[in-house]
C-alpha positions in Angstrom: 0.0 0.0 0.0 1.4 3.4 -1.0 0.5 6.6 0.7 0.4 10.1 -0.6 1.7 13.0 1.4 -0.3 16.2 1.7 1.0 19.5 3.0 -1.4 22.1 4.4 -0.4 25.6 3.6 -2.2 27.9 6.0 -2.6 28.4 9.7 -6.0 28.3 11.4 -7.8 28.0 14.6 -10.2 25.2 13.8 -9.6 22.0 11.8 -11.9 20.0 9.6 -11.2 16.7 7.9 -12.0 16.2 4.2 -11.8 12.8 2.6 -10.0 12.5 -0.7 -10.2 9.5 -2.9 -7.6 8.2 -5.3 -7.9 5.3 -7.7 -4.4 4.0 -6.9 -4.6 4.4 -3.1 -7.0 4.2 -0.2 -9.0 7.1 1.0 -6.8 9.9 2.4 -7.8 12.2 5.3 -6.8 15.8 4.6 -6.7 18.2 7.5 -8.1 21.6 6.5 -8.2 24.7 8.8 -10.4 27.7 9.3 -11.0 30.6 9.0 -9.3 30.3 5.6 -12.3 27.9 5.0 -10.5 25.0 3.5 -6.8 24.7 3.1 -5.3 24.2 -0.3 -3.7 20.7 -0.2 -0.4 20.1 -2.0 0.3 16.5 -2.7 4.1 16.2 -3.0 6.4 13.6 -4.4 8.9 13.2 -1.6 12.5 14.0 -2.5 13.6 13.6 1.1 15.4 10.8 2.8 19.2 10.5 3.0 19.7 12.9 0.0 18.2 15.8 1.9 20.8 18.3 3.1 19.8 19.7 6.4 21.3 21.2 9.6 21.4 19.2 12.8 23.1 21.9 14.7 23.7 25.6 13.7 26.0 28.1 15.3 24.5 30.2 18.1 25.3 33.6 19.6 28.1 33.5 22.0 30.4 35.7 24.1 34.0 34.6 23.9 36.8 35.3 26.5 39.9 37.0 25.2 42.9 34.7 24.4 40.8 31.5 25.0 39.7 28.9 22.4 36.3 29.1 20.9 34.1 26.4 19.3 31.2 27.2 16.9 28.9 24.3 16.0 27.8 23.3 12.5 26.5 19.8 12.0 24.6 18.6 8.9 23.1 15.5 7.5 22.6 14.5 3.9 24.1 12.5 1.0 27.8 12.8 0.9 30.3 14.0 0.1 29.5 17.2 2.1 31.9 20.1 2.3 31.7 22.7 5.2 33.0 26.2 4.9 32.8 29.2 7.3 32.4 32.9 6.8 32.9 35.9 9.1 31.0 39.1 8.1 30.5 37.5 4.7 34.2 36.8 4.1 35.6 33.2 4.2 37.5 32.3 7.4 41.0 31.3 6.5 42.0 27.9 8.0 45.4 27.1 9.3 47.2 27.8 12.6 44.5 30.2 13.9 41.3 28.4 12.9 40.4 24.8 11.9 37.2 23.1 10.7 36.8 19.8 12.5 35.5 16.6 10.9 32.0 17.2 12.2 31.9 20.8 10.7 32.7 22.6 14.0 34.9 25.7 13.7 37.7 25.8 16.2 39.4 29.2 16.9 42.4 28.4 19.0 43.1 31.8 20.4 40.1 34.2 20.2 41.5 37.7 20.5 41.3 41.4 19.7 44.7 42.7 18.8 45.5 45.9 20.7 47.9 47.2 18.1 45.3 47.3 15.4 41.5 47.3 15.0 41.4 43.7 14.0 39.2 41.3 16.0 37.8 37.8 15.7 34.4 39.1 16.8 31.6 39.4 14.2 28.8 37.4 12.5 29.7 33.9 11.6 27.8 31.4 9.4 28.6 28.0 8.0 27.7 26.6 4.5 27.2 23.0 3.7 27.3 21.7 0.1 26.7 18.5 -1.7 25.8 17.6 -5.3 22.2 18.8 -4.8 23.1 22.3 -3.7 24.3 24.6 -1.0 22.8 25.4 2.4 23.7 28.4 4.6 23.2 28.5 8.4 21.8 31.3 10.5 24.2 34.1 11.4 25.7 33.7 14.9 26.8 36.9 16.6 30.2 36.4 18.3 31.3 39.1 20.8 34.4 39.4 22.9 33.9 39.7 26.6 34.7 43.2 28.0 34.0 45.5 30.9 34.7 49.1 30.1 34.8 52.0 32.6 31.7 53.1 34.5 29.3 55.3 32.5 28.0 56.9 35.8 29.1 56.7 39.4 27.0 57.0 42.6 26.5 60.5 43.9 26.5 61.6 47.5 23.0 62.2 49.0 21.5 63.5 52.3 18.3 61.9 53.5 16.1 62.5 56.5 15.8 59.7 59.0 12.9 57.5 58.0 13.1 58.6 54.4 14.2 56.9 51.2 17.7 56.8 49.7 18.5 55.8 46.1 22.1 55.3 44.8 22.9 54.2 41.3 25.8 53.4 38.9 25.9 52.3 35.3 28.3 50.2 33.3 27.9 48.4 29.9 29.6 45.0 30.0 29.7 42.1 27.6 28.2 39.9 29.1 26.1 42.1 31.4 28.0 42.8 34.6 26.9 41.5 38.0 26.6 44.6 40.2 27.0 44.4 44.0 27.5 47.2 46.6 29.9 47.9 49.4 29.6 50.2 52.4 32.8 51.4 53.9 34.7 48.9 51.6 32.7 46.0 53.1 30.1 43.9 51.2 26.6 45.2 51.8 24.4 42.7 53.5 21.2 42.1 51.5 19.4 40.3 54.3 17.9 43.5 55.6 14.6 43.9 53.8 15.0 47.6 53.7 17.8 47.2 51.2 16.8 46.4 47.5 19.4 45.8 44.9 18.2 45.9 41.3 20.2 44.2 38.5 20.7 47.5 36.6 22.9 48.9 39.4 20.3 50.6 41.6 20.4 50.4 45.4 17.3 51.5 47.3 17.2 52.0 51.0 13.8 52.5 52.7 13.1 53.7 56.2 16.6 55.1 56.4 18.3 54.9 59.8 21.3 56.8 61.2 23.3 53.6 61.1 22.9 53.5 57.3 25.3 56.4 56.9 28.7 55.7 55.2 30.7 55.5 52.0 29.0 53.5 49.3 30.4 52.2 46.0 29.3 49.6 43.5 31.3 46.6 42.2 30.8 45.4 38.6 32.2 42.1 37.5 31.9 39.6 34.6 34.2 37.1 32.9 36.4 39.9 31.5 37.2 42.0 34.5 36.1 43.5 37.9 35.7 47.3 38.4 35.0 49.5 41.4 33.0 52.8 41.1 33.9 56.0 42.9 32.6 56.3 46.5 29.5 58.3 47.4 28.5 59.5 50.9 25.1 58.7 52.4 24.3 61.3 55.1 21.3 60.8 57.4 19.9 63.8 59.2 17.8 63.4 62.4 14.4 64.8 61.7 12.3 66.4 64.4 8.5 66.3 64.1 8.0 65.2 60.6 5.7 67.4 58.7 3.1 66.4 56.0 4.6 66.0 52.5 2.8 65.1 49.3 3.8 61.8 47.6 6.8 62.1 45.3 8.1 59.5 42.9 11.9 59.6 43.2 12.4 57.2 40.2 9.8 55.8 37.9 9.9 53.0 35.3 12.1 53.4 32.3 11.3 52.2 28.7 12.7 48.7 28.4 13.1 46.2 25.5 13.7 42.5 26.2 13.3 39.2 24.5 10.8 36.5 25.4 11.6 34.4 28.5 13.8 37.1 29.9 13.1 39.0 33.2 11.9 42.6 33.2 12.3 44.9 36.3 10.4 48.1 36.3 11.6 50.5 39.1 9.3 52.6 41.2 10.4 54.2 44.4 8.4 57.0 46.2 8.7 59.1 49.3 6.3 61.3 51.3 4.7 61.7 54.7 2.8 59.6 55.5 4.6 56.9 53.5 2.8 56.5 50.1 1.4 53.2 48.9 2.9 52.1 45.5 0.6 50.2 43.1 0.9 49.2 39.4 -1.5 49.0 36.5 -1.5 48.9 32.7 -2.4 52.0 30.7 -4.7 49.9 28.4 -6.7 48.7 31.4 -5.7 45.0 31.0 -4.9 43.0 34.1 -1.2 42.6 34.9 -1.8 39.1 36.1 -0.1 37.1 38.9 1.9 34.4 37.1 5.5 35.3 37.0 4.8 38.7 38.7 6.6 39.8 41.9 7.3 43.0 43.8 10.9 43.8 44.8 11.3 46.0 47.8 8.5 48.5 48.4 7.3 49.0 44.8 9.5 47.6 42.0 7.7 45.3 39.6 9.4 42.2 38.4 8.1 40.1 35.4 9.8 36.7 35.1 9.7 34.6 31.9 8.2 37.5 29.9 5.9 36.8 27.0 4.5 38.9 24.2 1.3 39.6 26.2 3.4 41.5 28.7 4.2 44.2 26.2 2.5 47.5 27.1 2.7 50.7 29.0 2.9 50.3 32.8 1.8 52.9 35.3 3.3 53.3 38.7 1.1 55.2 41.2 2.1 56.6 44.6 -1.0 57.1 46.7 -1.2 59.0 50.0 -3.0 56.7 52.5 -6.6 57.6 53.1 -6.9 60.1 50.2 -7.1 60.4 46.5 -3.8 62.3 46.3 -1.4 60.5 44.1 1.5 60.8 41.6 2.1 58.6 38.6 4.9 57.6 36.3 4.8 55.6 33.1 7.2 53.2 31.3 6.8 51.1 28.2 7.8 47.5 28.1 8.5 45.9 24.7 8.9 42.1 24.6 10.4 40.8 21.4 10.3 37.3 20.0 12.8 35.9 17.5 11.3 34.5 14.2 9.6 31.1 14.4 8.2 29.3 11.4 4.5 28.7 11.2 4.8 27.2 7.7 8.0 26.2 6.1 8.8 25.2 2.5 8.8 21.5 1.5 11.1 19.8 -1.0 9.3 18.8 -4.2 10.1 17.1 -7.5 8.7 18.5 -10.7 9.0 17.7 -14.4 10.9 20.1 -16.6 8.5 22.8 -17.8 6.3 22.4 -14.8 5.8 24.7 -11.8 6.5 24.7 -8.1 5.4 26.8 -5.2 7.2 27.2 -1.9 5.4 28.8 1.0 7.1 30.2 4.1 5.3 32.0 6.9 7.1 33.2 10.1 5.9 34.8 13.3 7.7 37.0 15.7 7.8 40.4 17.3 8.5 42.7 15.5 7.1 41.0 12.4 9.9 39.2 10.7 11.3 40.2 7.3 11.6 37.3 4.8 14.3 36.8 2.1 15.1 33.8 -0.1 18.4 32.2 -1.0 19.2 29.9 -3.9 22.1 27.7 -3.2 23.3 30.1 -0.5 23.0 33.3 -2.6 20.4 36.0 -2.5 17.5 35.0 -4.9 16.7 37.6 -7.5 13.2 37.3 -9.1 13.3 36.8 -12.9 11.0 35.9 -15.7 9.9 32.5 -14.3 10.7 33.2 -10.6 8.3 35.3 -8.6 8.0 36.4 -5.0 4.5 37.4 -3.8 2.5 38.0 -0.7 5.3 39.8 1.2 7.9 37.2 0.1 5.9 34.4 1.8 5.4 32.6 -1.5 8.0 31.6 -4.0 6.6 30.5 -7.4 8.8 29.0 -10.1 7.2 28.4 -13.5 8.6 26.8 -16.7 11.1 24.9 -14.6 14.5 24.3 -16.3 17.6 22.5 -15.0 19.0 25.8 -13.8 16.1 26.0 -11.3 17.2 22.7 -9.6 18.7 23.9 -6.3 18.2 24.3 -2.6 16.0 27.2 -1.7 16.1 28.8 1.8 13.7 31.1 3.5 15.4 33.4 5.9 13.3 35.2 8.6 14.9 38.1 10.4 13.9 40.7 13.0 15.6 42.6 15.7 15.3 39.7 18.1 17.1 37.1 15.9 17.1 35.1 12.7 15.8 31.7 11.6 16.0 29.7 8.4 14.2 26.9 6.6 15.1 25.1 3.4 13.7 22.9 0.6 15.0 21.4 -2.5 13.6 21.5 -6.0 14.4 18.4 -8.0 13.5 17.8 -11.7 11.8 14.5 -12.1 13.0 12.4 -15.1 10.1 10.9 -17.1 6.9 9.6 -15.4 3.5 11.3 -15.4 3.1 15.0 -15.8 0.9 17.5 -13.9 -2.8 17.6 -14.8 -4.0 20.1 -17.3 -5.7 23.3 -16.1 -9.5 22.9 -15.7 -11.7 24.4 -18.4 -15.3 25.8 -18.6 -15.4 27.4 -15.2 -18.8 29.3 -14.8 -20.6 30.8 -11.9 -24.3 31.4 -11.2 -25.7 33.4 -8.3 -28.1 31.3 -6.2 -28.8 33.7 -3.3 -27.4 36.8 -1.6 -24.8 34.5 0.1 -24.1 31.7 -2.3 -22.7 31.0 -5.8 -22.9 27.8 -7.8 -19.7 26.9 -9.7 -19.5 24.4 -12.6 -16.6 23.3 -14.8 -16.0 20.8 -17.6 -15.3 17.1 -16.8 -11.7 16.3 -17.9 -10.9 13.5 -20.3 -10.5 10.0 -19.0 -6.7 10.1 -19.3 -6.5 13.3 -17.3 -9.1 12.3 -14.7 -7.2 9.2 -13.7 -4.3 11.2 -12.2 -6.5 13.9 -10.6 -7.1 13.4 -6.9 -9.1 16.6 -6.2 -9.8 20.2 -7.0 -9.3 23.5 -5.1 -11.5 26.5 -5.7 -9.8 29.9 -5.0 -12.3 32.7 -4.2 -11.6 36.3 -3.2 -13.5 39.5 -3.3 -12.7 41.5 -6.4 -9.8 43.9 -5.5 -8.6 41.9 -2.4 -4.9 40.7 -2.3 -4.2 37.0 -2.9 -3.4 36.5 0.7 -7.1 37.2 1.6 -8.6 34.5 -0.7 -10.8 31.7 0.5 -10.0 28.1 -0.6 -12.3 25.2 -0.8 -11.3 21.6 -1.6 -13.6 19.6 -3.9 -13.7 15.8 -4.7 -12.3 14.6 -8.0 -15.7 13.3 -9.1 -17.5 16.6 -8.5 -17.9 19.2 -11.3 -20.5 21.3 -9.6 -20.0 23.0 -6.3 -22.0 25.5 -4.2 -19.9 28.2 -2.4 -21.8 29.5 0.7 -21.4 32.1 3.4 -20.5 34.9 1.0 -21.5 38.6 1.2 -24.6 39.9 -0.5 -24.2 42.1 -3.6 -20.5 41.4 -3.7 -18.4 40.6 -6.8 -15.9 37.7 -6.4 -12.9 36.7 -8.5 -12.7 32.9 -8.9 -10.3 30.3 -10.4 -9.9 26.6 -10.1 -6.8 24.2 -9.9 -6.7 20.4 -10.3 -4.3 18.4 -8.2 -2.5 15.1 -8.7 0.1 13.3 -6.7 2.8 15.4 -8.3 1.2 18.8 -7.5 -1.2 21.4 -8.8 -2.1 22.3 -12.4 -2.0 25.7 -13.8 -5.0 27.8 -12.7 -8.1 27.9 -14.9 -9.3 31.1 -16.5 -10.3 33.6 -13.8 -13.9 34.6 -13.8 -15.9 37.1 -11.8 -19.4 36.6 -10.3 -21.7 38.7 -8.2 -24.0 37.4 -5.4 -27.6 38.5 -5.4 -28.7 41.6 -3.4 -28.9 44.6 -5.7 -26.8 47.0 -7.6 -24.2 49.6 -6.3 -25.3 52.9 -4.9 -24.6 56.1 -7.0 -21.0 57.2 -6.6 -20.1 60.7 -5.5 -17.8 62.5 -7.9 -16.2 65.9 -8.5 -14.9 67.7 -11.6 -12.0 70.1 -12.3 -11.8 72.2 -15.5 -8.3 72.0 -16.8 -8.7 74.3 -19.8 -11.3 75.2 -22.4 -11.1 71.8 -24.0 -10.4 69.4 -21.1 -11.7 68.5 -17.7 -10.7 65.9 -15.0 -13.3 63.8 -13.1 -12.7 62.3 -9.7 -14.9 59.8 -7.8 -14.9 57.9 -4.5 -13.9 54.2 -4.4 -16.0 51.8 -2.3 -14.9 51.3 1.3 -14.9 47.5 0.9 -13.6 45.5 -2.0 -16.0 43.6 -4.2 -18.9 46.0 -3.9 -18.8 46.8 -7.6 -17.2 45.6 -10.8 -16.4 49.0 -12.2 -17.6 52.5 -13.2 -19.2 53.9 -16.4 -18.6 57.5 -17.2 -20.7 59.2 -19.9 -20.7 62.8 -21.1 -22.5 64.8 -23.8 -22.8 68.5 -24.8 -25.9 70.3 -23.5 -26.4 72.5 -26.6 -24.9 69.9 -29.0 -25.9 66.3 -28.1 -23.7 64.9 -30.9 -20.7 65.8 -28.7 -20.7 62.7 -26.5 -18.5 59.9 -25.2 -18.5 56.9 -22.8 -15.7 55.2 -20.8 -15.7 52.1 -18.6 -13.2 51.6 -15.7 -12.4 48.8 -13.3 -13.3 49.2 -9.6 -9.8 50.3 -8.6 -9.7 53.4 -10.9 -11.0 56.7 -9.5 -10.0 59.4 -11.9 -10.1 60.2 -15.6 -9.3 63.1 -17.9 -11.6 64.0 -20.7 -9.9 66.0 -23.5 -10.5 67.2 -27.0 -13.8 68.7 -26.0 -15.6 71.6 -27.8 -14.1 74.9 -26.5 -16.2 76.8 -24.0 -19.1 74.4 -24.2 -21.3 73.1 -21.4 -21.3 69.3 -20.8 -23.4 67.0 -18.7 -21.3 64.4 -16.9 -23.0 61.1 -15.8 -21.3 58.5 -13.6 -22.6 55.1 -12.4 -21.2 52.0 -10.7 -22.2 48.5 -11.9 -21.8 44.9 -10.8 -23.1 41.5 -12.1 -26.6 42.4 -11.1 -26.7 45.5 -13.4 -26.1 49.2 -13.4 -26.6 51.3 -10.3 -28.3 54.7 -10.3 -26.2 57.5 -11.7 -25.1 60.9 -10.5 -25.1 63.9 -13.0 -23.3 67.2 -13.1 -23.2 70.1 -15.5 -19.8 71.5 -16.2 -19.0 74.7 -18.2 -15.7 75.1 -20.0 -16.2 78.7 -20.8 -13.8 80.2 -18.2 -11.0 77.7 -18.7 -8.1 77.3 -16.3 -8.1 75.4 -13.0 -11.6 76.1 -11.9 -13.0 73.4 -9.6 -16.7 72.6 -9.9 -17.9 72.2 -6.4 -21.2 71.3 -4.7 -23.0 68.0 -4.6 -23.7 66.0 -7.7 -27.3 66.5 -9.0 -29.7 64.1 -10.5 -31.1 66.8 -12.8 -33.2 66.3 -15.9 -31.3 67.1 -19.1 -34.4 68.7 -20.8 -34.8 71.3 -18.0 -31.1 72.2 -17.4 -30.7 75.2 -19.8 -34.2 76.6 -19.1 -33.6 76.6 -15.4 -30.4 78.5 -15.9 -32.1 81.1 -18.0 -34.9 81.6 -15.4 -32.4 82.1 -12.7 -30.6 84.8 -14.7 -33.9 86.7 -15.4 -35.0 86.6 -11.8 -31.6 87.9 -10.6 -31.8 90.9 -13.0 -35.3 91.9 -11.7 -34.1 91.6 -8.1 -31.3 94.1 -8.8 -33.7 96.7 -10.3 -36.1 96.4 -7.4 -33.2 96.9 -4.9 -32.1 100.1 -6.7 -35.7 101.6 -6.6 -36.0 100.8 -2.9 -32.8 102.7 -2.2 -34.1 105.8 -4.1 -37.4 105.8 -2.2 -35.7 105.4 1.2 -33.3 108.2 0.5 -36.2 110.5 -0.6 -38.2 109.7 2.5 -35.3 110.5 4.8 -34.9 114.0 3.2 -38.4 115.0 4.5 -37.2 114.8 8.1 -34.0 116.7 7.8 -33.7 120.2 9.3 -31.8 121.5 6.3 -33.0 121.6 2.7 -31.8 118.9 0.4 -30.5 119.8 -3.0 -29.9 117.8 -6.1 -26.4 117.9 -7.4 -24.6 116.3 -10.2 -21.3 114.8 -9.1 -18.5 116.2 -11.1 -16.8 112.9 -11.3 -19.5 111.5 -13.6 -19.7 114.3 -16.1 -17.2 112.7 -18.4 -18.6 109.2 -18.1 -20.1 107.9 -21.3 -22.5 105.0 -21.9 -22.7 102.6 -24.7 -22.1 104.0 -28.2 -21.0 107.4 -26.9 -24.2 108.2 -25.0 -23.8 109.9 -21.6 -25.7 108.1 -18.9 -27.9 110.1 -16.6 -26.5 110.2 -13.1 -27.8 111.9 -10.0 -26.4 111.9 -6.5 -28.8 112.3 -3.5 -26.7 114.6 -1.3 -28.7 115.2 1.9 -27.2 117.9 4.1 -28.3 116.3 7.3 -26.4 115.7 10.5 -24.8 112.3 10.7 -26.1 111.5 7.2 -25.0 108.2 5.6 -22.6 108.1 2.6 -24.2 109.4 -0.6 -26.2 106.8 -2.6 -25.4 106.9 -6.3 -27.6 105.5 -9.0 -26.5 105.1 -12.6 -29.4 105.2 -15.1 -28.5 104.0 -18.6 -30.8 105.3 -21.3 -32.6 102.6 -23.2 -31.3 102.3 -26.8 -33.8 102.3 -29.6 -34.6 98.9 -31.0 -33.4 98.4 -34.5 -35.7 96.7 -36.9 -35.2 92.9 -37.2 -33.6 92.6 -33.7 -34.9 91.1 -30.6 -34.4 92.2 -27.0 -35.6 89.0 -25.4 
């Protein structure tokens, strides 16, 4: 009995089992996962076994002692002969008296050092490479540092504290590895058995409820495998306080921003003083519970988080509260927990015939999100005509496979917390059956607002014998490939109902057939829309570019799949023969209409459509008469074409009549006011208008109502243009 291996290519939260039948083998149980609906299954022809080149042990980060030997591991398995080489910072490590590669691939550096007379050092990033006849494999990069303990960055400073108060002394040193810091008082080791003394790993000494006997000279001692150093001494003076007066809570030192890796320990400092002694408490800024597992309090208020996980990332708030009141002080610090990359899905070795195609999938998780790169036989992979990287480098697709594509491919995941690698080999199968042909005749019919029925042609007998199943790939039109839904279908089924879709939504659909060797090329991609109506009218705006061109902008839908595209129509208002129509896909939202009739008025009509038909349109009248960059603003109107020009004419006539009535009203009001003035009003002709001429040389009649009244308003001037005689054969309308 032979078995076929299936590889599931997506994560999920819930699993379902789908039964697949094959004429040459028993029924196979295929594990599919949600919410990606059903996982695409990838039957593989195994190329594993003894021929697979793989790492058993890779080099890891290490801190080396000066002038001591160093071993870096690199152990592999696979078909021999296998050669192992090493690089430091991308440059081959010379072997000889200084360094040797042992039989198991381990690198031995006999005397790890940093030469004082030059800038040369053995520290750096190391990786090993293993190669056999199938290809080349490169390990993760291991960071090798030389142990050191430089001078103190800061020394403790003298401080004077009231008896019963709080003292804080600190020193700082950056050691590799991190130095262990202890304290001395008067050159003697400080006892930590007294609960009033709290020593934090970062070099902070806290003393609460200070006593007179705590006075003395304090210094910190830093030590690691490289050296031991002593800081300068600082004096702690304790003054005897009389009757202690009330003092508001004060936070002497709050939490600092901190970045650690998972499983490490985080200590957030918080020390406060006041009278009465404040109560220190902790909370998260996002309101989530801090929890109790792995949480402890050091001293009187320092928060320690052991074995940190990603959920511990956040902003922590230290509060110092005065007992019996709401008076408090707060300090904030951000904790960032990083996680090195870990593979959720890694590439699998496959065998493909020449001219076929192969897909390698690689998904990694971590914090921050890992960056993925691909190597081919240890060198950076460059996409070419038949090699594509998609979905954020998570998918490597190789089509039209040639002998040059036969190699070991590696997926490298990197972030600030570390690196990881996974590998797979592409082999070219010699002879044997080929991949199935792409399915044909794919069609879709909308059954309901949430379902589509899909049908396709039954393959020929010779093709159907090697097919073990189909996979439908469905996504909303405009969505990325990574958001698609996949559903597995039995080999004997050529009609399938896809449910739980969104109403009035357009989907992009294609189909692939699978055999024991892998998947076929995809079928022709089709689009289909579920029932539920047509799109709503899109809002749009216009911008006049010049007297013969305008630009049209419209809003795209907030969710993909809500329409198939847009249709833009335009025609001249006075000359309907000037018209045009354009259709655009759903991701286009602007178009420039050019070669229009100069200074003409056009009606613009825009609608959205899907598989259910055209939606209602929005219309707008645009005039090109003024040219230039003149934006047409205001809401789109659903106006009737037959009434557009008449409405515009009526508005103009009404505006003219309103102006004449306003002028007459001003004259009457001015005349009425003159009756109540104590001085006589006279009519004068303003000299500034004597030389003003009207149309065709006629002088317009002009009068100024000059009322000699106290606190009179500015003169009101009325221009009266004499009416021209109407010539025969002309119209004044």
